[in-house]
C-alpha positions as CSV (number, residue, x, y, z in Angstrom):
1,M,12.0,-0.8,-12.4
2,E,15.6,-1.6,-11.9
3,D,15.5,-0.6,-8.2
4,C,12.6,-3.0,-7.7
5,R,14.4,-5.9,-9.2
6,N,17.4,-5.7,-6.9
7,A,16.5,-6.0,-3.2
8,N,12.8,-6.5,-3.8
9,A,12.8,-8.9,-6.7
10,P,10.5,-11.5,-5.1
11,L,7.8,-8.9,-4.2
12,S,8.1,-7.2,-7.6
13,E,7.8,-10.5,-9.4
14,A,4.8,-11.4,-7.2
15,Y,3.2,-8.0,-8.0
16,L,3.7,-8.5,-11.8
17,E,2.5,-12.2,-11.6
18,H,-0.6,-11.4,-9.5
19,W,-1.4,-7.9,-10.8
20,Q,-4.8,-8.8,-12.3
21,T,-5.9,-10.8,-9.2
22,L,-4.7,-8.1,-6.8
23,R,-6.5,-5.4,-8.8
24,K,-9.7,-7.4,-9.0
25,R,-9.7,-8.1,-5.3
26,L,-8.9,-4.5,-4.5
27,M,-11.8,-3.4,-6.8
28,G,-14.1,-5.7,-4.9
29,R,-13.0,-4.3,-1.6
30,L,-13.2,-0.7,-2.6
31,G,-16.0,-0.7,-5.1
32,S,-14.0,1.6,-7.4
33,R,-11.9,0.7,-10.4
34,D,-10.2,4.1,-10.4
35,L,-9.2,3.9,-6.7
36,A,-8.0,0.3,-7.2
37,D,-5.9,1.4,-10.2
38,E,-4.4,4.3,-8.3
39,A,-3.6,2.1,-5.3
40,M,-2.0,-0.5,-7.5
41,Q,0.2,2.2,-9.1
42,E,1.2,3.6,-5.6
43,T,2.0,0.0,-4.5
44,W,4.4,-0.4,-7.4
45,I,6.0,2.9,-6.5
46,R,6.3,1.9,-2.9
47,L,8.0,-1.4,-4.0
48,A,10.4,0.5,-6.2
49,T,11.4,2.8,-3.3
50,L,11.9,0.1,-0.7
51,K,15.5,-0.1,0.4
52,A,15.3,-3.7,1.4
53,Q,12.8,-6.6,1.2
54,P,10.7,-6.9,4.4
55,A,11.7,-10.0,6.4
56,R,9.7,-13.1,6.3
57,V,7.0,-12.4,3.7
58,T,5.4,-15.9,3.5
59,N,2.5,-14.9,1.3
60,P,3.6,-12.2,-1.1
61,E,0.1,-11.9,-2.7
62,S,-1.6,-11.2,0.6
63,Y,1.2,-8.9,1.6
64,L,0.8,-6.9,-1.6
65,L,-3.0,-6.8,-1.2
66,S,-2.5,-5.4,2.3
67,I,-0.1,-2.7,1.1
68,A,-2.5,-1.8,-1.7
69,G,-5.5,-1.7,0.7
70,N,-3.6,0.5,3.1
71,I,-2.6,2.8,0.3
72,A,-6.3,3.0,-0.9
73,I,-7.4,3.9,2.6
74,D,-4.8,6.7,2.6
75,L,-6.0,7.9,-0.8
76,I,-9.6,7.9,0.5
77,R,-8.6,9.9,3.5
78,R,-6.6,12.4,1.4
79,E,-9.5,12.8,-0.9
80,K,-11.8,13.5,2.0
81,R,-9.5,16.1,3.4
82,H,-9.2,17.7,0.0
83,S,-13.0,17.7,-0.5
84,S,-13.6,19.2,2.9
85,R,-11.1,22.1,2.1
86,A,-12.7,22.7,-1.3
87,A,-16.2,23.2,0.2
88,S,-17.3,26.8,-0.4
89,D,-18.5,29.1,2.3
90,G,-21.6,29.8,0.2
91,V,-22.6,26.1,0.1
92,D,-24.9,24.7,2.8
93,I,-22.8,21.8,4.0
94,D,-25.8,20.2,5.8
95,K,-27.4,19.7,2.4
96,L,-24.3,18.0,1.1
97,L,-24.0,15.5,4.0
98,D,-24.9,12.0,3.1
99,D,-26.1,9.4,5.7
100,A,-24.6,6.6,3.6
101,P,-21.3,5.2,5.0
102,S,-18.2,6.5,3.3
103,V,-16.1,4.2,1.0
104,E,-13.5,4.1,3.8
105,D,-16.1,3.0,6.4
106,V,-17.3,0.3,3.9
107,V,-13.8,-1.0,3.3
108,L,-13.0,-1.1,7.0
109,A,-16.3,-2.8,7.8
110,R,-15.7,-5.4,5.1
111,D,-12.3,-6.1,6.5
112,D,-13.8,-6.5,10.0
113,L,-16.5,-8.8,8.6
114,K,-13.8,-11.0,6.9
115,Q,-11.9,-11.2,10.1
116,L,-15.0,-12.2,12.0
117,V,-15.9,-14.9,9.5
118,K,-12.3,-16.2,9.8
119,A,-12.6,-16.3,13.6
120,L,-16.0,-18.0,13.5
121,L,-14.8,-20.7,11.1
122,K,-12.1,-21.6,13.6
123,L,-14.7,-22.2,16.4
124,S,-16.2,-25.6,17.1
125,D,-19.6,-26.1,15.5
126,K,-21.5,-25.9,18.8
127,A,-19.8,-22.7,20.0
128,R,-20.3,-21.0,16.6
129,R,-24.0,-22.0,16.6
130,V,-24.6,-20.8,20.1
131,L,-22.9,-17.5,19.4
132,L,-24.8,-16.9,16.2
133,M,-28.2,-18.0,17.7
134,N,-27.7,-15.5,20.6
135,R,-26.2,-12.6,18.6
136,C,-27.9,-12.9,15.3
137,L,-31.2,-14.5,16.1
138,D,-31.5,-12.8,19.6
139,M,-32.3,-16.1,21.3
140,S,-32.0,-16.5,25.0
141,H,-29.8,-19.1,26.7
142,R,-32.8,-21.1,27.6
143,D,-34.1,-21.1,24.0
144,I,-30.7,-22.1,22.6
145,A,-30.4,-24.9,25.2
146,A,-33.7,-26.3,24.2
147,S,-33.0,-25.9,20.5
148,L,-29.6,-27.7,20.7
149,D,-30.6,-30.1,23.4
150,I,-27.9,-29.0,25.8
151,S,-27.9,-27.4,29.3
152,E,-28.1,-23.7,29.9
153,S,-24.7,-23.9,31.6
154,M,-23.2,-25.4,28.4
155,V,-24.7,-22.6,26.4
156,A,-23.0,-20.1,28.8
157,K,-19.7,-22.0,28.4
158,Y,-19.9,-22.1,24.6
159,M,-20.8,-18.3,24.6
160,A,-17.8,-17.5,26.8
161,Q,-15.5,-19.7,24.6
162,A,-16.8,-18.1,21.4
163,L,-16.5,-14.6,22.7
164,R,-13.0,-15.2,24.1
165,H,-11.9,-16.7,20.8
166,C,-13.2,-13.8,18.7
167,R,-11.7,-11.3,21.1
168,D,-8.3,-13.0,20.9
169,H,-8.6,-13.3,17.1
170,F,-9.1,-9.6,16.7
171,R,-6.3,-8.8,19.1
172,N,-3.9,-10.9,17.1
173,T,-4.9,-9.4,13.8
174,A,-4.8,-5.8,14.9
């Protein structure tokens, strides 16, 4: 703990101060208390072994949640590798396969969905409505134009604006 308090005191203090919130948010993301606890422990160890504080951490809580989330994904991948090596030759692997998405896939999809919601919230109301009507309700440009009392060319412009915005948002967060 002494190492953490030297160069990384602000992050260590943020970890201790927000531990419960971070753990709860991580459990929500992962759907597993054990995995969240293990990721939180690994996060503390990572903080303790950092040589220097990362430059410009403006939101320590989000930064720590990101570290813990990445660690959790690594733990999931490690567990998958271990499980696949442990499978016996006598076991019919096809019977063990599950069509349900893996925890890792669910975590990644939730993160993608959160990023999409953030992108959509930054759009103008009309552009957001046009995009959602087209992509979620499968409405044609003509039907959207009639519904919103705008021209079909405006629907096309709003669609292009919304798609460009979402593409740029995802590029900037990757």
